[in-house]
PyMOL Python script that loads the backbone (N, CA, C, O; Angstrom):
from pymol import cmd

cmd.read_pdbstr("""\
ATOM      1  N   MET A   1     -22.325  31.293  39.935  1.00  0.00           N
ATOM      2  CA  MET A   1     -22.664  32.696  39.906  1.00  0.00           C
ATOM      3  C   MET A   1     -21.983  33.378  41.081  1.00  0.00           C
ATOM      4  O   MET A   1     -22.159  32.945  42.220  1.00  0.00           O
ATOM      5  N   ALA A   2     -21.238  34.394  40.847  1.00  0.00           N
ATOM      6  CA  ALA A   2     -20.651  35.185  41.922  1.00  0.00           C
ATOM      7  C   ALA A   2     -21.707  36.164  42.404  1.00  0.00           C
ATOM      8  O   ALA A   2     -22.277  36.905  41.603  1.00  0.00           O
ATOM      9  N   LEU A   3     -21.971  36.175  43.684  1.00  0.00           N
ATOM     10  CA  LEU A   3     -23.063  36.980  44.206  1.00  0.00           C
ATOM     11  C   LEU A   3     -22.619  38.300  44.808  1.00  0.00           C
ATOM     12  O   LEU A   3     -23.442  39.033  45.357  1.00  0.00           O
ATOM     13  N   SER A   4     -21.347  38.614  44.719  1.00  0.00           N
ATOM     14  CA  SER A   4     -20.897  39.891  45.262  1.00  0.00           C
ATOM     15  C   SER A   4     -20.147  40.664  44.196  1.00  0.00           C
ATOM     16  O   SER A   4     -19.481  40.070  43.347  1.00  0.00           O
ATOM     17  N   PRO A   5     -20.250  41.991  44.233  1.00  0.00           N
ATOM     18  CA  PRO A   5     -19.446  42.791  43.306  1.00  0.00           C
ATOM     19  C   PRO A   5     -17.984  42.748  43.730  1.00  0.00           C
ATOM     20  O   PRO A   5     -17.667  42.373  44.858  1.00  0.00           O
ATOM     21  N   LEU A   6     -17.120  43.124  42.844  1.00  0.00           N
ATOM     22  CA  LEU A   6     -15.685  43.142  43.150  1.00  0.00           C
ATOM     23  C   LEU A   6     -15.341  44.422  43.898  1.00  0.00           C
ATOM     24  O   LEU A   6     -14.754  45.342  43.327  1.00  0.00           O
ATOM     25  N   LEU A   7     -15.702  44.479  45.161  1.00  0.00           N
ATOM     26  CA  LEU A   7     -15.464  45.653  45.984  1.00  0.00           C
ATOM     27  C   LEU A   7     -14.586  45.290  47.177  1.00  0.00           C
ATOM     28  O   LEU A   7     -14.792  44.248  47.801  1.00  0.00           O
ATOM     29  N   PRO A   8     -13.608  46.139  47.501  1.00  0.00           N
ATOM     30  CA  PRO A   8     -12.773  45.877  48.668  1.00  0.00           C
ATOM     31  C   PRO A   8     -13.631  45.776  49.929  1.00  0.00           C
ATOM     32  O   PRO A   8     -14.640  46.469  50.062  1.00  0.00           O
ATOM     33  N   GLY A   9     -13.218  44.907  50.848  1.00  0.00           N
ATOM     34  CA  GLY A   9     -13.947  44.766  52.097  1.00  0.00           C
ATOM     35  C   GLY A   9     -15.141  43.851  52.022  1.00  0.00           C
ATOM     36  O   GLY A   9     -15.880  43.724  52.998  1.00  0.00           O
ATOM     37  N   ARG A  10     -15.348  43.223  50.912  1.00  0.00           N
ATOM     38  CA  ARG A  10     -16.477  42.313  50.719  1.00  0.00           C
ATOM     39  C   ARG A  10     -15.963  40.887  50.655  1.00  0.00           C
ATOM     40  O   ARG A  10     -14.764  40.643  50.525  1.00  0.00           O
ATOM     41  N   VAL A  11     -16.891  39.958  50.747  1.00  0.00           N
ATOM     42  CA  VAL A  11     -16.597  38.540  50.556  1.00  0.00           C
ATOM     43  C   VAL A  11     -17.353  38.083  49.325  1.00  0.00           C
ATOM     44  O   VAL A  11     -18.538  38.381  49.178  1.00  0.00           O
ATOM     45  N   ALA A  12     -16.685  37.369  48.447  1.00  0.00           N
ATOM     46  CA  ALA A  12     -17.342  36.813  47.266  1.00  0.00           C
ATOM     47  C   ALA A  12     -17.959  35.479  47.651  1.00  0.00           C
ATOM     48  O   ALA A  12     -17.266  34.592  48.150  1.00  0.00           O
ATOM     49  N   LEU A  13     -19.251  35.333  47.424  1.00  0.00           N
ATOM     50  CA  LEU A  13     -19.938  34.076  47.669  1.00  0.00           C
ATOM     51  C   LEU A  13     -20.127  33.391  46.327  1.00  0.00           C
ATOM     52  O   LEU A  13     -20.828  33.903  45.454  1.00  0.00           O
ATOM     53  N   ILE A  14     -19.504  32.238  46.164  1.00  0.00           N
ATOM     54  CA  ILE A  14     -19.589  31.487  44.920  1.00  0.00           C
ATOM     55  C   ILE A  14     -20.533  30.315  45.169  1.00  0.00           C
ATOM     56  O   ILE A  14     -20.272  29.471  46.026  1.00  0.00           O
ATOM     57  N   ALA A  15     -21.629  30.269  44.415  1.00  0.00           N
ATOM     58  CA  ALA A  15     -22.632  29.227  44.628  1.00  0.00           C
ATOM     59  C   ALA A  15     -23.284  28.852  43.306  1.00  0.00           C
ATOM     60  O   ALA A  15     -23.447  29.691  42.420  1.00  0.00           O
ATOM     61  N   ALA A  16     -23.653  27.591  43.186  1.00  0.00           N
ATOM     62  CA  ALA A  16     -24.420  27.091  42.047  1.00  0.00           C
ATOM     63  C   ALA A  16     -23.729  27.283  40.702  1.00  0.00           C
ATOM     64  O   ALA A  16     -24.389  27.559  39.700  1.00  0.00           O
ATOM     65  N   ILE A  17     -22.417  27.140  40.673  1.00  0.00           N
ATOM     66  CA  ILE A  17     -21.716  27.152  39.399  1.00  0.00           C
ATOM     67  C   ILE A  17     -20.948  25.850  39.266  1.00  0.00           C
ATOM     68  O   ILE A  17     -20.706  25.156  40.254  1.00  0.00           O
ATOM     69  N   SER A  18     -20.576  25.532  38.073  1.00  0.00           N
ATOM     70  CA  SER A  18     -19.835  24.303  37.851  1.00  0.00           C
ATOM     71  C   SER A  18     -18.364  24.524  38.154  1.00  0.00           C
ATOM     72  O   SER A  18     -17.597  24.944  37.288  1.00  0.00           O
ATOM     73  N   LEU A  19     -17.985  24.242  39.371  1.00  0.00           N
ATOM     74  CA  LEU A  19     -16.593  24.411  39.759  1.00  0.00           C
ATOM     75  C   LEU A  19     -15.737  23.229  39.325  1.00  0.00           C
ATOM     76  O   LEU A  19     -14.531  23.209  39.570  1.00  0.00           O
ATOM     77  N   SER A  20     -16.357  22.250  38.683  1.00  0.00           N
ATOM     78  CA  SER A  20     -15.566  21.126  38.176  1.00  0.00           C
ATOM     79  C   SER A  20     -14.935  21.464  36.831  1.00  0.00           C
ATOM     80  O   SER A  20     -14.027  20.768  36.377  1.00  0.00           O
ATOM     81  N   GLN A  21     -15.411  22.527  36.193  1.00  0.00           N
ATOM     82  CA  GLN A  21     -14.864  22.957  34.908  1.00  0.00           C
ATOM     83  C   GLN A  21     -13.887  24.104  35.130  1.00  0.00           C
ATOM     84  O   GLN A  21     -13.976  24.836  36.115  1.00  0.00           O
ATOM     85  N   HIS A  22     -12.954  24.243  34.193  1.00  0.00           N
ATOM     86  CA  HIS A  22     -11.938  25.303  34.317  1.00  0.00           C
ATOM     87  C   HIS A  22     -12.578  26.680  34.415  1.00  0.00           C
ATOM     88  O   HIS A  22     -12.148  27.492  35.234  1.00  0.00           O
ATOM     89  N   LYS A  23     -13.592  26.966  33.606  1.00  0.00           N
ATOM     90  CA  LYS A  23     -14.200  28.301  33.630  1.00  0.00           C
ATOM     91  C   LYS A  23     -14.911  28.575  34.949  1.00  0.00           C
ATOM     92  O   LYS A  23     -15.083  29.735  35.324  1.00  0.00           O
ATOM     93  N   GLY A  24     -15.326  27.533  35.656  1.00  0.00           N
ATOM     94  CA  GLY A  24     -15.922  27.710  36.970  1.00  0.00           C
ATOM     95  C   GLY A  24     -14.918  28.147  38.015  1.00  0.00           C
ATOM     96  O   GLY A  24     -15.293  28.736  39.028  1.00  0.00           O
ATOM     97  N   GLN A  25     -13.650  27.868  37.781  1.00  0.00           N
ATOM     98  CA  GLN A  25     -12.571  28.254  38.694  1.00  0.00           C
ATOM     99  C   GLN A  25     -12.235  29.738  38.567  1.00  0.00           C
ATOM    100  O   GLN A  25     -11.709  30.332  39.509  1.00  0.00           O
ATOM    101  N   MET A  26     -12.527  30.339  37.429  1.00  0.00           N
ATOM    102  CA  MET A  26     -12.119  31.726  37.176  1.00  0.00           C
ATOM    103  C   MET A  26     -12.640  32.726  38.206  1.00  0.00           C
ATOM    104  O   MET A  26     -11.855  33.556  38.665  1.00  0.00           O
ATOM    105  N   PRO A  27     -13.935  32.698  38.602  1.00  0.00           N
ATOM    106  CA  PRO A  27     -14.373  33.675  39.606  1.00  0.00           C
ATOM    107  C   PRO A  27     -13.619  33.533  40.925  1.00  0.00           C
ATOM    108  O   PRO A  27     -13.327  34.533  41.581  1.00  0.00           O
ATOM    109  N   VAL A  28     -13.305  32.312  41.314  1.00  0.00           N
ATOM    110  CA  VAL A  28     -12.555  32.093  42.549  1.00  0.00           C
ATOM    111  C   VAL A  28     -11.166  32.717  42.427  1.00  0.00           C
ATOM    112  O   VAL A  28     -10.760  33.501  43.284  1.00  0.00           O
ATOM    113  N   SER A  29     -10.450  32.378  41.382  1.00  0.00           N
ATOM    114  CA  SER A  29      -9.093  32.895  41.173  1.00  0.00           C
ATOM    115  C   SER A  29      -9.074  34.412  41.042  1.00  0.00           C
ATOM    116  O   SER A  29      -8.185  35.072  41.581  1.00  0.00           O
ATOM    117  N   ASN A  30     -10.051  34.969  40.327  1.00  0.00           N
ATOM    118  CA  ASN A  30     -10.106  36.423  40.130  1.00  0.00           C
ATOM    119  C   ASN A  30     -10.276  37.157  41.458  1.00  0.00           C
ATOM    120  O   ASN A  30      -9.574  38.132  41.722  1.00  0.00           O
ATOM    121  N   HIS A  31     -11.194  36.698  42.283  1.00  0.00           N
ATOM    122  CA  HIS A  31     -11.423  37.350  43.568  1.00  0.00           C
ATOM    123  C   HIS A  31     -10.208  37.196  44.488  1.00  0.00           C
ATOM    124  O   HIS A  31      -9.779  38.163  45.117  1.00  0.00           O
ATOM    125  N   ILE A  32      -9.659  35.989  44.566  1.00  0.00           N
ATOM    126  CA  ILE A  32      -8.485  35.755  45.404  1.00  0.00           C
ATOM    127  C   ILE A  32      -7.335  36.645  44.942  1.00  0.00           C
ATOM    128  O   ILE A  32      -6.621  37.212  45.769  1.00  0.00           O
ATOM    129  N   GLY A  33      -7.151  36.770  43.627  1.00  0.00           N
ATOM    130  CA  GLY A  33      -6.094  37.616  43.073  1.00  0.00           C
ATOM    131  C   GLY A  33      -6.239  39.075  43.452  1.00  0.00           C
ATOM    132  O   GLY A  33      -5.247  39.802  43.514  1.00  0.00           O
ATOM    133  N   LEU A  34      -7.465  39.512  43.708  1.00  0.00           N
ATOM    134  CA  LEU A  34      -7.727  40.892  44.117  1.00  0.00           C
ATOM    135  C   LEU A  34      -7.726  41.055  45.634  1.00  0.00           C
ATOM    136  O   LEU A  34      -7.980  42.143  46.151  1.00  0.00           O
ATOM    137  N   GLY A  35      -7.436  39.960  46.343  1.00  0.00           N
ATOM    138  CA  GLY A  35      -7.398  40.028  47.800  1.00  0.00           C
ATOM    139  C   GLY A  35      -8.767  39.958  48.453  1.00  0.00           C
ATOM    140  O   GLY A  35      -8.915  40.309  49.624  1.00  0.00           O
ATOM    141  N   ILE A  36      -9.769  39.509  47.708  1.00  0.00           N
ATOM    142  CA  ILE A  36     -11.130  39.410  48.233  1.00  0.00           C
ATOM    143  C   ILE A  36     -11.360  37.973  48.704  1.00  0.00           C
ATOM    144  O   ILE A  36     -11.215  37.039  47.915  1.00  0.00           O
ATOM    145  N   PRO A  37     -11.716  37.785  49.971  1.00  0.00           N
ATOM    146  CA  PRO A  37     -11.985  36.436  50.462  1.00  0.00           C
ATOM    147  C   PRO A  37     -13.121  35.780  49.682  1.00  0.00           C
ATOM    148  O   PRO A  37     -14.048  36.451  49.228  1.00  0.00           O
ATOM    149  N   VAL A  38     -13.036  34.478  49.537  1.00  0.00           N
ATOM    150  CA  VAL A  38     -14.034  33.717  48.777  1.00  0.00           C
ATOM    151  C   VAL A  38     -14.630  32.629  49.654  1.00  0.00           C
ATOM    152  O   VAL A  38     -13.913  31.861  50.294  1.00  0.00           O
ATOM    153  N   ALA A  39     -15.965  32.579  49.672  1.00  0.00           N
ATOM    154  CA  ALA A  39     -16.692  31.490  50.331  1.00  0.00           C
ATOM    155  C   ALA A  39     -17.396  30.687  49.241  1.00  0.00           C
ATOM    156  O   ALA A  39     -18.068  31.257  48.382  1.00  0.00           O
ATOM    157  N   ILE A  40     -17.241  29.365  49.277  1.00  0.00           N
ATOM    158  CA  ILE A  40     -17.875  28.489  48.296  1.00  0.00           C
ATOM    159  C   ILE A  40     -18.910  27.622  48.992  1.00  0.00           C
ATOM    160  O   ILE A  40     -18.619  26.973  49.997  1.00  0.00           O
ATOM    161  N   ILE A  41     -20.127  27.617  48.444  1.00  0.00           N
ATOM    162  CA  ILE A  41     -21.152  26.669  48.877  1.00  0.00           C
ATOM    163  C   ILE A  41     -21.346  25.697  47.734  1.00  0.00           C
ATOM    164  O   ILE A  41     -21.693  26.094  46.621  1.00  0.00           O
ATOM    165  N   ASN A  42     -21.121  24.420  48.008  1.00  0.00           N
ATOM    166  CA  ASN A  42     -21.241  23.393  46.980  1.00  0.00           C
ATOM    167  C   ASN A  42     -21.521  22.060  47.670  1.00  0.00           C
ATOM    168  O   ASN A  42     -21.019  21.804  48.765  1.00  0.00           O
ATOM    169  N   GLN A  43     -22.301  21.239  47.043  1.00  0.00           N
ATOM    170  CA  GLN A  43     -22.517  19.914  47.602  1.00  0.00           C
ATOM    171  C   GLN A  43     -21.437  19.003  47.030  1.00  0.00           C
ATOM    172  O   GLN A  43     -21.476  18.641  45.853  1.00  0.00           O
ATOM    173  N   GLY A  44     -20.477  18.636  47.867  1.00  0.00           N
ATOM    174  CA  GLY A  44     -19.340  17.848  47.429  1.00  0.00           C
ATOM    175  C   GLY A  44     -18.147  18.732  47.162  1.00  0.00           C
ATOM    176  O   GLY A  44     -18.237  19.956  47.254  1.00  0.00           O
ATOM    177  N   PRO A  45     -17.015  18.108  46.828  1.00  0.00           N
ATOM    178  CA  PRO A  45     -15.802  18.890  46.575  1.00  0.00           C
ATOM    179  C   PRO A  45     -15.936  19.754  45.324  1.00  0.00           C
ATOM    180  O   PRO A  45     -16.624  19.397  44.368  1.00  0.00           O
ATOM    181  N   ALA A  46     -15.260  20.897  45.358  1.00  0.00           N
ATOM    182  CA  ALA A  46     -15.277  21.822  44.224  1.00  0.00           C
ATOM    183  C   ALA A  46     -13.845  22.155  43.836  1.00  0.00           C
ATOM    184  O   ALA A  46     -12.941  22.089  44.669  1.00  0.00           O
ATOM    185  N   ARG A  47     -13.642  22.506  42.597  1.00  0.00           N
ATOM    186  CA  ARG A  47     -12.310  22.804  42.087  1.00  0.00           C
ATOM    187  C   ARG A  47     -11.630  23.961  42.832  1.00  0.00           C
ATOM    188  O   ARG A  47     -10.406  23.981  42.957  1.00  0.00           O
ATOM    189  N   GLY A  48     -12.409  24.910  43.319  1.00  0.00           N
ATOM    190  CA  GLY A  48     -11.839  26.079  43.981  1.00  0.00           C
ATOM    191  C   GLY A  48     -11.620  25.933  45.471  1.00  0.00           C
ATOM    192  O   GLY A  48     -11.184  26.883  46.122  1.00  0.00           O
ATOM    193  N   ASP A  49     -11.911  24.767  46.030  1.00  0.00           N
ATOM    194  CA  ASP A  49     -11.811  24.576  47.477  1.00  0.00           C
ATOM    195  C   ASP A  49     -10.436  24.935  48.041  1.00  0.00           C
ATOM    196  O   ASP A  49     -10.350  25.545  49.107  1.00  0.00           O
ATOM    197  N   ALA A  50      -9.384  24.574  47.359  1.00  0.00           N
ATOM    198  CA  ALA A  50      -8.029  24.818  47.868  1.00  0.00           C
ATOM    199  C   ALA A  50      -7.724  26.311  47.992  1.00  0.00           C
ATOM    200  O   ALA A  50      -6.972  26.712  48.881  1.00  0.00           O
ATOM    201  N   GLU A  51      -8.283  27.121  47.134  1.00  0.00           N
ATOM    202  CA  GLU A  51      -8.039  28.566  47.166  1.00  0.00           C
ATOM    203  C   GLU A  51      -9.004  29.314  48.072  1.00  0.00           C
ATOM    204  O   GLU A  51      -8.689  30.406  48.543  1.00  0.00           O
ATOM    205  N   ALA A  52     -10.172  28.740  48.321  1.00  0.00           N
ATOM    206  CA  ALA A  52     -11.233  29.437  49.045  1.00  0.00           C
ATOM    207  C   ALA A  52     -10.850  29.724  50.489  1.00  0.00           C
ATOM    208  O   ALA A  52     -10.109  28.966  51.117  1.00  0.00           O
ATOM    209  N   THR A  53     -11.362  30.819  50.995  1.00  0.00           N
ATOM    210  CA  THR A  53     -11.182  31.193  52.386  1.00  0.00           C
ATOM    211  C   THR A  53     -12.069  30.327  53.275  1.00  0.00           C
ATOM    212  O   THR A  53     -11.687  29.972  54.390  1.00  0.00           O
ATOM    213  N   LEU A  54     -13.249  29.990  52.775  1.00  0.00           N
ATOM    214  CA  LEU A  54     -14.228  29.208  53.511  1.00  0.00           C
ATOM    215  C   LEU A  54     -14.976  28.325  52.527  1.00  0.00           C
ATOM    216  O   LEU A  54     -15.334  28.778  51.439  1.00  0.00           O
ATOM    217  N   THR A  55     -15.219  27.069  52.892  1.00  0.00           N
ATOM    218  CA  THR A  55     -16.049  26.189  52.062  1.00  0.00           C
ATOM    219  C   THR A  55     -17.153  25.605  52.925  1.00  0.00           C
ATOM    220  O   THR A  55     -16.966  25.364  54.118  1.00  0.00           O
ATOM    221  N   LEU A  56     -18.295  25.383  52.315  1.00  0.00           N
ATOM    222  CA  LEU A  56     -19.426  24.763  52.981  1.00  0.00           C
ATOM    223  C   LEU A  56     -19.956  23.672  52.068  1.00  0.00           C
ATOM    224  O   LEU A  56     -20.398  23.949  50.954  1.00  0.00           O
ATOM    225  N   ASP A  57     -19.912  22.444  52.533  1.00  0.00           N
ATOM    226  CA  ASP A  57     -20.422  21.299  51.791  1.00  0.00           C
ATOM    227  C   ASP A  57     -21.861  21.087  52.230  1.00  0.00           C
ATOM    228  O   ASP A  57     -22.122  20.462  53.258  1.00  0.00           O
ATOM    229  N   ALA A  58     -22.793  21.614  51.440  1.00  0.00           N
ATOM    230  CA  ALA A  58     -24.200  21.556  51.808  1.00  0.00           C
ATOM    231  C   ALA A  58     -25.074  21.778  50.579  1.00  0.00           C
ATOM    232  O   ALA A  58     -24.624  22.368  49.596  1.00  0.00           O
ATOM    233  N   PRO A  59     -26.320  21.310  50.628  1.00  0.00           N
ATOM    234  CA  PRO A  59     -27.252  21.628  49.546  1.00  0.00           C
ATOM    235  C   PRO A  59     -27.451  23.148  49.477  1.00  0.00           C
ATOM    236  O   PRO A  59     -27.589  23.811  50.505  1.00  0.00           O
ATOM    237  N   LEU A  60     -27.462  23.677  48.283  1.00  0.00           N
ATOM    238  CA  LEU A  60     -27.475  25.123  48.077  1.00  0.00           C
ATOM    239  C   LEU A  60     -28.713  25.813  48.649  1.00  0.00           C
ATOM    240  O   LEU A  60     -28.589  26.820  49.346  1.00  0.00           O
ATOM    241  N   GLY A  61     -29.891  25.292  48.368  1.00  0.00           N
ATOM    242  CA  GLY A  61     -31.130  25.946  48.821  1.00  0.00           C
ATOM    243  C   GLY A  61     -31.181  26.153  50.321  1.00  0.00           C
ATOM    244  O   GLY A  61     -31.344  27.288  50.768  1.00  0.00           O
ATOM    245  N   PRO A  62     -31.047  25.097  51.118  1.00  0.00           N
ATOM    246  CA  PRO A  62     -31.078  25.278  52.569  1.00  0.00           C
ATOM    247  C   PRO A  62     -29.930  26.150  53.093  1.00  0.00           C
ATOM    248  O   PRO A  62     -30.117  26.911  54.042  1.00  0.00           O
ATOM    249  N   ALA A  63     -28.765  26.047  52.490  1.00  0.00           N
ATOM    250  CA  ALA A  63     -27.625  26.853  52.938  1.00  0.00           C
ATOM    251  C   ALA A  63     -27.879  28.343  52.716  1.00  0.00           C
ATOM    252  O   ALA A  63     -27.604  29.160  53.595  1.00  0.00           O
ATOM    253  N   LEU A  64     -28.398  28.691  51.552  1.00  0.00           N
ATOM    254  CA  LEU A  64     -28.671  30.107  51.271  1.00  0.00           C
ATOM    255  C   LEU A  64     -29.824  30.631  52.123  1.00  0.00           C
ATOM    256  O   LEU A  64     -29.804  31.785  52.550  1.00  0.00           O
ATOM    257  N   THR A  65     -30.821  29.798  52.371  1.00  0.00           N
ATOM    258  CA  THR A  65     -31.929  30.197  53.238  1.00  0.00           C
ATOM    259  C   THR A  65     -31.422  30.490  54.641  1.00  0.00           C
ATOM    260  O   THR A  65     -31.792  31.502  55.236  1.00  0.00           O
ATOM    261  N   ALA A  66     -30.576  29.612  55.176  1.00  0.00           N
ATOM    262  CA  ALA A  66     -30.009  29.831  56.504  1.00  0.00           C
ATOM    263  C   ALA A  66     -29.141  31.090  56.548  1.00  0.00           C
ATOM    264  O   ALA A  66     -29.198  31.861  57.506  1.00  0.00           O
ATOM    265  N   LEU A  67     -28.345  31.287  55.511  1.00  0.00           N
ATOM    266  CA  LEU A  67     -27.489  32.481  55.437  1.00  0.00           C
ATOM    267  C   LEU A  67     -28.335  33.752  55.392  1.00  0.00           C
ATOM    268  O   LEU A  67     -28.053  34.714  56.106  1.00  0.00           O
ATOM    269  N   ALA A  68     -29.362  33.755  54.561  1.00  0.00           N
ATOM    270  CA  ALA A  68     -30.221  34.931  54.439  1.00  0.00           C
ATOM    271  C   ALA A  68     -30.887  35.273  55.760  1.00  0.00           C
ATOM    272  O   ALA A  68     -31.087  36.447  56.072  1.00  0.00           O
ATOM    273  N   GLY A  69     -31.229  34.255  56.534  1.00  0.00           N
ATOM    274  CA  GLY A  69     -31.845  34.481  57.833  1.00  0.00           C
ATOM    275  C   GLY A  69     -30.918  35.096  58.866  1.00  0.00           C
ATOM    276  O   GLY A  69     -31.375  35.613  59.885  1.00  0.00           O
ATOM    277  N   ARG A  70     -29.612  35.043  58.606  1.00  0.00           N
ATOM    278  CA  ARG A  70     -28.632  35.595  59.542  1.00  0.00           C
ATOM    279  C   ARG A  70     -28.119  36.973  59.139  1.00  0.00           C
ATOM    280  O   ARG A  70     -27.389  37.611  59.898  1.00  0.00           O
ATOM    281  N   LEU A  71     -28.496  37.431  57.954  1.00  0.00           N
ATOM    282  CA  LEU A  71     -28.029  38.727  57.484  1.00  0.00           C
ATOM    283  C   LEU A  71     -28.836  39.852  58.151  1.00  0.00           C
ATOM    284  O   LEU A  71     -30.040  39.712  58.361  1.00  0.00           O
ATOM    285  N   PRO A  72     -28.176  40.956  58.479  1.00  0.00           N
ATOM    286  CA  PRO A  72     -28.913  42.076  59.084  1.00  0.00           C
ATOM    287  C   PRO A  72     -29.826  42.735  58.049  1.00  0.00           C
ATOM    288  O   PRO A  72     -29.537  42.726  56.853  1.00  0.00           O
ATOM    289  N   ASP A  73     -30.921  43.298  58.525  1.00  0.00           N
ATOM    290  CA  ASP A  73     -31.817  44.043  57.636  1.00  0.00           C
ATOM    291  C   ASP A  73     -31.113  45.314  57.198  1.00  0.00           C
ATOM    292  O   ASP A  73     -30.375  45.931  57.966  1.00  0.00           O
ATOM    293  N   ARG A  74     -31.353  45.691  55.956  1.00  0.00           N
ATOM    294  CA  ARG A  74     -30.747  46.934  55.455  1.00  0.00           C
ATOM    295  C   ARG A  74     -31.812  47.949  55.227  1.00  0.00           C
ATOM    296  O   ARG A  74     -31.518  49.067  54.805  1.00  0.00           O
TER     297      ARG A  74
END
""", "prot")
cmd.dss("prot")
cmd.show_as("cartoon", "prot")
cmd.util.cbc("prot")
cmd.orient("prot")
């Protein structure tokens, strides 16, 4: 699931999708093609790792909880 809209100046966070399948690679390629940095959170290697701006090899739940705790209040 891509968690960010396709907006300039944003980072696309790709998490909890099957990046081992070709269709899982599409959100990564689409964002990179638009010049939007991509961060992937996945436990283990993912198909989009080579294209991603940032990768995090971690369990999804704890990683997202930690990330949410660092985001500024809006």
